[in-house]
N, C-alpha and C positions, 0 to 999 in steps of 0.2 A: 504494500500500500504506500510505500515511500514515494511513488510517483505523484501522490496527492500532497497538497500543502497541509501543514499541521505539525503538531508536537508528537514526536515518536520517542519513547523511552530508549530504544536501542540506538537511535541516531544521537540523542543527547548524551548517552553514556560514552559513545565514541568521541564526541566533542569534548567532554570532560577529560577523558584520557589523553587526548591530544593537547589540551591546555596544561595538564600536569607535566607532560613531556616538554612543552614549550617553556614552562616555568623552570624546570630543571636545567634545560639547555641555557637559558638566559643566566641563571645563577652560576653555572659552570663557566660561562664566558664573561663573567664579571659585569653583568648588566642587572644589578639588583632592582632597579626601578621597573624594568620590563618583567622580571620575575614576579615582583609584587603585583603588577598589573594583571598578568595572566592568572596568578593565584586568586586575586580578588574576583576576576571574571568567572573562573570555574566555581568558586564558592557561591557566587550569585546564582549561577545556573542550577547548581546542586540544591540550593535553598528553595528554588521554585519547582523542582522536578515533580514532587507529589501534586502540587497545585495544578500543574500543567497537564499531567498525564494519568491521573487516577479518576475513577468514577465512584460515586457513592450510591449509584443505582444500577449496578451491573446486572446482566441477564444470563451470564454463563452458568452460574449455580444459584438457585433461588435463595439459599441460606447464606451466600457470600456476596454481599452487595458491593463492597469496596474492593477494587482491583485495578491494576494498571491496564490501560487501553493500548492497543497496538498503535493507534493513531487518534489524536484529537484534532479535528479540523479547526482552523482559525474561527474565532467568534467575530461577531459584528464589531467593527472598530479596530480589529487586528489586521496586520498586513496579510494579503492574499485571501481574505475572506471572500467567499463567493455567495452573494445574496440569492442566487438562483437555486442553491441547494437548501432544502428545508432543514430547520433546526432538528438535530437528532439523527441526521442521515449522512452517509458518505457517498460520494460519486465513485462508482467502480469504473475508472477511466482506462484500465488496462484491458478493455474488451473492444471488439469490433464496434464501429459507430452504431450499428443497428441495435446492439444489445447493451450499450452503456446505460447504466441505470443507477438510481439512488438506492442505497441499502440502509435500513434503520440501524442505528448503533446505540450502545448504552450511553447514557448521559452521566 
């Protein structure tokens, strides 16, 4: 689903790992201000990870409502928001044009 815009826990994990490496490289090359910048950026992303990527109304297991979503599409006011996709749905864009459709997702 990463061909769709939105927040993906797996993609964000890769970004955080890359920022850890960038901070370590900056520190090793005597660039403490860059190391601090990359570290503060990764800490900010990590602090928002649950907010951006979990649902409190999951449908995978009726008794487990809170879980990570594979992808949370951008909401109104966020970059790449598509107002043509109804709230609570994902556009399955990796289909042939005649079968592209919206799929209901957990909120």
